[in-house]
N, CA, C and O atoms as a GROMACS GRO file, in nm:
protein
  376
    1UNK      N    1   0.988  -1.632  -0.637
    1UNK     CA    2   1.034  -1.507  -0.606
    1UNK      C    3   0.879  -1.446  -0.559
    1UNK      O    4   0.776  -1.461  -0.625
    2UNK      N    5   0.890  -1.379  -0.438
    2UNK     CA    6   0.752  -1.337  -0.385
    2UNK      C    7   0.737  -1.209  -0.425
    2UNK      O    8   0.832  -1.131  -0.422
    3UNK      N    9   0.610  -1.170  -0.468
    3UNK     CA   10   0.531  -1.041  -0.516
    3UNK      C   11   0.591  -0.944  -0.409
    3UNK      O   12   0.622  -0.993  -0.300
    4UNK      N   13   0.611  -0.803  -0.432
    4UNK     CA   14   0.626  -0.707  -0.342
    4UNK      C   15   0.480  -0.657  -0.303
    4UNK      O   16   0.388  -0.671  -0.383
    5UNK      N   17   0.463  -0.602  -0.187
    5UNK     CA   18   0.332  -0.549  -0.154
    5UNK      C   19   0.355  -0.436  -0.087
    5UNK      O   20   0.432  -0.420   0.008
    6UNK      N   21   0.255  -0.324  -0.162
    6UNK     CA   22   0.271  -0.181  -0.130
    6UNK      C   23   0.149  -0.146  -0.052
    6UNK      O   24   0.034  -0.188  -0.070
    7UNK      N   25   0.197  -0.055   0.044
    7UNK     CA   26   0.072  -0.006   0.109
    7UNK      C   27  -0.007   0.112   0.019
    7UNK      O   28   0.044   0.182  -0.069
    8UNK      N   29  -0.133   0.116   0.062
    8UNK     CA   30  -0.236   0.221   0.004
    8UNK      C   31  -0.146   0.347  -0.017
    8UNK      O   32  -0.106   0.394  -0.124
    9UNK      N   33  -0.120   0.399   0.136
    9UNK     CA   34  -0.057   0.526   0.113
    9UNK      C   35   0.054   0.556   0.018
    9UNK      O   36   0.054   0.653  -0.059
   10UNK      N   37   0.167   0.450   0.030
   10UNK     CA   38   0.268   0.432  -0.108
   10UNK      C   39   0.200   0.441  -0.214
   10UNK      O   40   0.211   0.546  -0.278
   11UNK      N   41   0.116   0.344  -0.259
   11UNK     CA   42   0.041   0.385  -0.374
   11UNK      C   43  -0.001   0.490  -0.414
   11UNK      O   44   0.009   0.516  -0.534
   12UNK      N   45  -0.055   0.576  -0.330
   12UNK     CA   46  -0.123   0.728  -0.331
   12UNK      C   47  -0.009   0.786  -0.397
   12UNK      O   48   0.001   0.810  -0.517
   13UNK      N   49   0.089   0.810  -0.291
   13UNK     CA   50   0.199   0.898  -0.303
   13UNK      C   51   0.271   0.875  -0.444
   13UNK      O   52   0.317   0.975  -0.499
   14UNK      N   53   0.284   0.759  -0.502
   14UNK     CA   54   0.341   0.725  -0.614
   14UNK      C   55   0.263   0.783  -0.734
   14UNK      O   56   0.316   0.853  -0.821
   15UNK      N   57   0.128   0.746  -0.732
   15UNK     CA   58   0.031   0.780  -0.822
   15UNK      C   59  -0.004   0.941  -0.847
   15UNK      O   60  -0.040   1.001  -0.949
   16UNK      N   61   0.027   0.992  -0.694
   16UNK     CA   62   0.010   1.165  -0.722
   16UNK      C   63   0.153   1.215  -0.778
   16UNK      O   64   0.163   1.314  -0.850
   17UNK      N   65   0.234   1.158  -0.746
   17UNK     CA   66   0.358   1.239  -0.805
   17UNK      C   67   0.368   1.209  -0.987
   17UNK      O   68   0.423   1.280  -1.072
   18UNK      N   69   0.296   1.082  -1.004
   18UNK     CA   70   0.261   1.066  -1.156
   18UNK      C   71   0.176   1.166  -1.223
   18UNK      O   72   0.189   1.224  -1.330
   19UNK      N   73   0.082   1.169  -1.124
   19UNK     CA   74  -0.033   1.268  -1.176
   19UNK      C   75   0.014   1.420  -1.197
   19UNK      O   76  -0.033   1.502  -1.276
   20UNK      N   77   0.096   1.433  -1.123
   20UNK     CA   78   0.202   1.589  -1.134
   20UNK      C   79   0.227   1.629  -1.268
   20UNK      O   80   0.200   1.733  -1.327
   21UNK      N   81   0.294   1.511  -1.307
   21UNK     CA   82   0.359   1.514  -1.431
   21UNK      C   83   0.489   1.588  -1.448
   21UNK      O   84   0.540   1.616  -1.557
   22UNK      N   85   0.547   1.620  -1.310
   22UNK     CA   86   0.689   1.670  -1.320
   22UNK      C   87   0.818   1.588  -1.343
   22UNK      O   88   0.931   1.631  -1.367
   23UNK      N   89   0.782   1.478  -1.332
   23UNK     CA   90   0.889   1.383  -1.368
   23UNK      C   91   0.818   1.266  -1.468
   23UNK      O   92   0.698   1.240  -1.464
   24UNK      N   93   0.892   1.218  -1.536
   24UNK     CA   94   0.837   1.112  -1.622
   24UNK      C   95   0.824   0.974  -1.515
   24UNK      O   96   0.873   0.959  -1.403
   25UNK      N   97   0.747   0.892  -1.589
   25UNK     CA   98   0.686   0.750  -1.510
   25UNK      C   99   0.842   0.678  -1.499
   25UNK      O  100   0.870   0.606  -1.403
   26UNK      N  101   0.923   0.703  -1.590
   26UNK     CA  102   1.061   0.639  -1.593
   26UNK      C  103   1.128   0.672  -1.476
   26UNK      O  104   1.156   0.590  -1.388
   27UNK      N  105   1.156   0.795  -1.474
   27UNK     CA  106   1.207   0.850  -1.317
   27UNK      C  107   1.140   0.828  -1.209
   27UNK      O  108   1.208   0.821  -1.107
   28UNK      N  109   1.028   0.815  -1.197
   28UNK     CA  110   0.948   0.761  -1.078
   28UNK      C  111   0.988   0.634  -1.037
   28UNK      O  112   1.024   0.609  -0.922
   29UNK      N  113   0.981   0.530  -1.155
   29UNK     CA  114   0.995   0.412  -1.120
   29UNK      C  115   1.141   0.376  -1.062
   29UNK      O  116   1.166   0.284  -0.984
   30UNK      N  117   1.222   0.460  -1.112
   30UNK     CA  118   1.345   0.415  -1.065
   30UNK      C  119   1.374   0.509  -0.927
   30UNK      O  120   1.469   0.474  -0.857
   31UNK      N  121   1.311   0.603  -0.895
   31UNK     CA  122   1.286   0.658  -0.740
   31UNK      C  123   1.229   0.559  -0.672
   31UNK      O  124   1.295   0.509  -0.581
   32UNK      N  125   1.132   0.521  -0.693
   32UNK     CA  126   1.033   0.420  -0.601
   32UNK      C  127   1.042   0.268  -0.600
   32UNK      O  128   0.992   0.190  -0.519
   33UNK      N  129   1.126   0.240  -0.719
   33UNK     CA  130   1.186   0.097  -0.682
   33UNK      C  131   1.021   0.006  -0.776
   33UNK      O  132   1.000  -0.114  -0.756
   34UNK      N  133   0.939   0.081  -0.859
   34UNK     CA  134   0.823   0.014  -0.927
   34UNK      C  135   0.854   0.021  -1.044
   34UNK      O  136   0.934   0.104  -1.088
   35UNK      N  137   0.783  -0.083  -1.128
   35UNK     CA  138   0.789  -0.101  -1.254
   35UNK      C  139   0.696   0.036  -1.323
   35UNK      O  140   0.599   0.080  -1.260
   36UNK      N  141   0.734   0.090  -1.444
   36UNK     CA  142   0.659   0.163  -1.480
   36UNK      C  143   0.511   0.134  -1.518
   36UNK      O  144   0.421   0.218  -1.516
   37UNK      N  145   0.498   0.012  -1.548
   37UNK     CA  146   0.320   0.001  -1.589
   37UNK      C  147   0.249  -0.005  -1.445
   37UNK      O  148   0.128   0.014  -1.436
   38UNK      N  149   0.341  -0.035  -1.317
   38UNK     CA  150   0.254  -0.011  -1.217
   38UNK      C  151   0.206   0.096  -1.202
   38UNK      O  152   0.087   0.124  -1.182
   39UNK      N  153   0.336   0.192  -1.216
   39UNK     CA  154   0.312   0.338  -1.165
   39UNK      C  155   0.176   0.385  -1.266
   39UNK      O  156   0.088   0.457  -1.219
   40UNK      N  157   0.171   0.339  -1.400
   40UNK     CA  158   0.053   0.379  -1.474
   40UNK      C  159  -0.071   0.334  -1.427
   40UNK      O  160  -0.161   0.417  -1.421
   41UNK      N  161  -0.092   0.220  -1.394
   41UNK     CA  162  -0.191   0.154  -1.324
   41UNK      C  163  -0.235   0.220  -1.231
   41UNK      O  164  -0.347   0.270  -1.246
   42UNK      N  165  -0.150   0.246  -1.087
   42UNK     CA  166  -0.208   0.346  -0.991
   42UNK      C  167  -0.238   0.493  -1.047
   42UNK      O  168  -0.333   0.552  -0.995
   43UNK      N  169  -0.185   0.540  -1.123
   43UNK     CA  170  -0.229   0.665  -1.188
   43UNK      C  171  -0.358   0.663  -1.219
   43UNK      O  172  -0.440   0.748  -1.185
   44UNK      N  173  -0.385   0.538  -1.304
   44UNK     CA  174  -0.507   0.540  -1.398
   44UNK      C  175  -0.629   0.494  -1.277
   44UNK      O  176  -0.749   0.500  -1.306
   45UNK      N  177  -0.593   0.462  -1.176
   45UNK     CA  178  -0.703   0.435  -1.086
   45UNK      C  179  -0.727   0.534  -1.005
   45UNK      O  180  -0.841   0.554  -0.964
   46UNK      N  181  -0.617   0.617  -0.967
   46UNK     CA  182  -0.638   0.717  -0.874
   46UNK      C  183  -0.750   0.813  -0.939
   46UNK      O  184  -0.852   0.853  -0.883
   47UNK      N  185  -0.700   0.846  -1.092
   47UNK     CA  186  -0.801   0.940  -1.156
   47UNK      C  187  -0.924   0.906  -1.167
   47UNK      O  188  -1.005   0.996  -1.146
   48UNK      N  189  -0.985   0.751  -1.206
   48UNK     CA  190  -1.089   0.687  -1.188
   48UNK      C  191  -1.141   0.684  -1.068
   48UNK      O  192  -1.263   0.667  -1.067
   49UNK      N  193  -1.088   0.696  -0.963
   49UNK     CA  194  -1.146   0.668  -0.856
   49UNK      C  195  -1.185   0.805  -0.743
   49UNK      O  196  -1.246   0.810  -0.637
   50UNK      N  197  -1.134   0.877  -0.804
   50UNK     CA  198  -1.113   1.041  -0.723
   50UNK      C  199  -1.238   1.074  -0.678
   50UNK      O  200  -1.248   1.091  -0.556
   51UNK      N  201  -1.315   1.085  -0.733
   51UNK     CA  202  -1.458   1.128  -0.714
   51UNK      C  203  -1.533   1.056  -0.599
   51UNK      O  204  -1.624   1.116  -0.541
   52UNK      N  205  -1.496   0.915  -0.558
   52UNK     CA  206  -1.530   0.858  -0.442
   52UNK      C  207  -1.522   0.924  -0.350
   52UNK      O  208  -1.621   0.947  -0.280
   53UNK      N  209  -1.390   0.979  -0.321
   53UNK     CA  210  -1.337   1.048  -0.200
   53UNK      C  211  -1.419   1.177  -0.178
   53UNK      O  212  -1.395   1.239  -0.074
   54UNK      N  213  -1.500   1.217  -0.252
   54UNK     CA  214  -1.602   1.320  -0.206
   54UNK      C  215  -1.742   1.289  -0.215
   54UNK      O  216  -1.840   1.361  -0.238
   55UNK      N  217  -1.731   1.169  -0.192
   55UNK     CA  218  -1.895   1.092  -0.175
   55UNK      C  219  -1.883   1.047  -0.052
   55UNK      O  220  -1.844   0.930  -0.058
   56UNK      N  221  -1.898   1.085   0.067
   56UNK     CA  222  -1.888   1.044   0.196
   56UNK      C  223  -2.017   0.978   0.216
   56UNK      O  224  -2.035   0.858   0.237
   57UNK      N  225  -2.109   1.077   0.209
   57UNK     CA  226  -2.276   1.053   0.223
   57UNK      C  227  -2.277   0.909   0.179
   57UNK      O  228  -2.275   0.819   0.262
   58UNK      N  229  -2.279   0.886   0.055
   58UNK     CA  230  -2.319   0.743  -0.014
   58UNK      C  231  -2.242   0.653   0.055
   58UNK      O  232  -2.300   0.546   0.066
   59UNK      N  233  -2.099   0.655   0.122
   59UNK     CA  234  -2.052   0.536   0.180
   59UNK      C  235  -2.098   0.508   0.332
   59UNK      O  236  -2.102   0.396   0.383
   60UNK      N  237  -2.132   0.633   0.396
   60UNK     CA  238  -2.177   0.639   0.505
   60UNK      C  239  -2.362   0.515   0.498
   60UNK      O  240  -2.398   0.422   0.571
   61UNK      N  241  -2.408   0.561   0.412
   61UNK     CA  242  -2.524   0.511   0.383
   61UNK      C  243  -2.507   0.338   0.346
   61UNK      O  244  -2.581   0.250   0.389
   62UNK      N  245  -2.419   0.323   0.278
   62UNK     CA  246  -2.392   0.202   0.231
   62UNK      C  247  -2.375   0.090   0.341
   62UNK      O  248  -2.424  -0.021   0.356
   63UNK      N  249  -2.257   0.192   0.432
   63UNK     CA  250  -2.213   0.109   0.578
   63UNK      C  251  -2.338   0.066   0.655
   63UNK      O  252  -2.352  -0.043   0.710
   64UNK      N  253  -2.441   0.182   0.649
   64UNK     CA  254  -2.558   0.130   0.733
   64UNK      C  255  -2.649   0.035   0.695
   64UNK      O  256  -2.719  -0.028   0.774
   65UNK      N  257  -2.651   0.018   0.524
   65UNK     CA  258  -2.738  -0.059   0.475
   65UNK      C  259  -2.667  -0.220   0.540
   65UNK      O  260  -2.727  -0.311   0.598
   66UNK      N  261  -2.535  -0.211   0.508
   66UNK     CA  262  -2.462  -0.344   0.529
   66UNK      C  263  -2.487  -0.370   0.694
   66UNK      O  264  -2.519  -0.487   0.718
   67UNK      N  265  -2.480  -0.304   0.783
   67UNK     CA  266  -2.482  -0.317   0.914
   67UNK      C  267  -2.628  -0.377   0.943
   67UNK      O  268  -2.645  -0.467   1.025
   68UNK      N  269  -2.734  -0.320   0.867
   68UNK     CA  270  -2.886  -0.350   0.892
   68UNK      C  271  -2.918  -0.476   0.835
   68UNK      O  272  -3.006  -0.550   0.879
   69UNK      N  273  -2.816  -0.510   0.697
   69UNK     CA  274  -2.845  -0.632   0.661
   69UNK      C  275  -2.793  -0.754   0.733
   69UNK      O  276  -2.851  -0.861   0.719
   70UNK      N  277  -2.680  -0.743   0.816
   70UNK     CA  278  -2.608  -0.846   0.893
   70UNK      C  279  -2.703  -0.846   0.993
   70UNK      O  280  -2.735  -0.957   1.036
   71UNK      N  281  -2.753  -0.754   1.038
   71UNK     CA  282  -2.846  -0.786   1.162
   71UNK      C  283  -2.958  -0.852   1.142
   71UNK      O  284  -2.998  -0.927   1.230
   72UNK      N  285  -3.028  -0.836   1.021
   72UNK     CA  286  -3.158  -0.905   0.985
   72UNK      C  287  -3.111  -1.045   0.932
   72UNK      O  288  -3.194  -1.136   0.934
   73UNK      N  289  -2.986  -1.070   0.884
   73UNK     CA  290  -2.951  -1.217   0.826
   73UNK      C  291  -2.922  -1.277   0.993
   73UNK      O  292  -2.950  -1.394   1.018
   74UNK      N  293  -2.878  -1.204   1.080
   74UNK     CA  294  -2.869  -1.280   1.206
   74UNK      C  295  -2.994  -1.314   1.266
   74UNK      O  296  -3.022  -1.428   1.303
   75UNK      N  297  -3.073  -1.212   1.277
   75UNK     CA  298  -3.240  -1.266   1.329
   75UNK      C  299  -3.317  -1.352   1.256
   75UNK      O  300  -3.403  -1.421   1.310
   76UNK      N  301  -3.289  -1.355   1.114
   76UNK     CA  302  -3.357  -1.477   1.033
   76UNK      C  303  -3.278  -1.607   1.071
   76UNK      O  304  -3.339  -1.713   1.053
   77UNK      N  305  -3.154  -1.613   1.120
   77UNK     CA  306  -3.055  -1.730   1.138
   77UNK      C  307  -3.139  -1.782   1.304
   77UNK      O  308  -3.194  -1.890   1.322
   78UNK      N  309  -3.129  -1.685   1.390
   78UNK     CA  310  -3.226  -1.675   1.478
   78UNK      C  311  -3.363  -1.768   1.493
   78UNK      O  312  -3.382  -1.870   1.559
   79UNK      N  313  -3.433  -1.709   1.425
   79UNK     CA  314  -3.560  -1.758   1.436
   79UNK      C  315  -3.586  -1.886   1.372
   79UNK      O  316  -3.669  -1.963   1.421
   80UNK      N  317  -3.497  -1.925   1.227
   80UNK     CA  318  -3.476  -2.044   1.201
   80UNK      C  319  -3.447  -2.148   1.299
   80UNK      O  320  -3.500  -2.259   1.303
   81UNK      N  321  -3.347  -2.097   1.387
   81UNK     CA  322  -3.312  -2.175   1.497
   81UNK      C  323  -3.436  -2.231   1.608
   81UNK      O  324  -3.451  -2.343   1.655
   82UNK      N  325  -3.512  -2.109   1.627
   82UNK     CA  326  -3.638  -2.135   1.706
   82UNK      C  327  -3.727  -2.232   1.642
   82UNK      O  328  -3.760  -2.334   1.703
   83UNK      N  329  -3.775  -2.204   1.508
   83UNK     CA  330  -3.859  -2.255   1.452
   83UNK      C  331  -3.814  -2.415   1.431
   83UNK      O  332  -3.902  -2.501   1.426
   84UNK      N  333  -3.708  -2.441   1.422
   84UNK     CA  334  -3.637  -2.590   1.425
   84UNK      C  335  -3.672  -2.627   1.532
   84UNK      O  336  -3.750  -2.722   1.524
   85UNK      N  337  -3.647  -2.589   1.653
   85UNK     CA  338  -3.639  -2.624   1.772
   85UNK      C  339  -3.778  -2.663   1.840
   85UNK      O  340  -3.785  -2.743   1.932
   86UNK      N  341  -3.915  -2.579   1.768
   86UNK     CA  342  -4.023  -2.592   1.782
   86UNK      C  343  -4.078  -2.690   1.736
   86UNK      O  344  -4.164  -2.748   1.802
   87UNK      N  345  -4.038  -2.735   1.607
   87UNK     CA  346  -4.080  -2.831   1.550
   87UNK      C  347  -4.037  -2.943   1.615
   87UNK      O  348  -4.118  -3.036   1.620
   88UNK      N  349  -3.929  -2.958   1.666
   88UNK     CA  350  -3.871  -3.070   1.696
   88UNK      C  351  -3.928  -3.105   1.853
   88UNK      O  352  -3.916  -3.221   1.892
   89UNK      N  353  -3.986  -3.011   1.935
   89UNK     CA  354  -4.036  -3.032   2.054
   89UNK      C  355  -4.149  -3.071   2.029
   89UNK      O  356  -4.169  -3.180   2.082
   90UNK      N  357  -4.244  -3.029   1.965
   90UNK     CA  358  -4.358  -3.059   1.911
   90UNK      C  359  -4.403  -3.182   1.845
   90UNK      O  360  -4.514  -3.234   1.861
   91UNK      N  361  -4.292  -3.232   1.758
   91UNK     CA  362  -4.330  -3.349   1.716
   91UNK      C  363  -4.383  -3.337   1.554
   91UNK      O  364  -4.412  -3.427   1.476
   92UNK      N  365  -4.384  -3.179   1.535
   92UNK     CA  366  -4.443  -3.130   1.380
   92UNK      C  367  -4.338  -3.193   1.302
   92UNK      O  368  -4.220  -3.186   1.337
   93UNK      N  369  -4.384  -3.270   1.172
   93UNK     CA  370  -4.293  -3.297   1.083
   93UNK      C  371  -4.350  -3.231   0.935
   93UNK      O  372  -4.471  -3.224   0.911
   94UNK      N  373  -4.272  -3.197   0.863
   94UNK     CA  374  -4.285  -3.099   0.733
   94UNK      C  375  -4.365  -3.192   0.633
   94UNK      O  376  -4.394  -3.151   0.520
   0.00000   0.00000   0.00000
């Protein structure tokens, strides 16, 4: 049997409904066709990660750092190719 895959929007919707507390997890499970344990897990994840939504500056900084890291790795690779080529063409041996 293949596992169901749920979109992040669906998970958020169900977790928010669970967080509201207007209906039990069992009622939500029946309504959305999801196991109670899954609803409780999504609710827990929502609560634990909610603060990250308000920390966009840090996310932008991390994205910039990742871009710079990728650029530097690319440059290192390019320079390594050039060094190898120079060693080959000049007959330099390690």
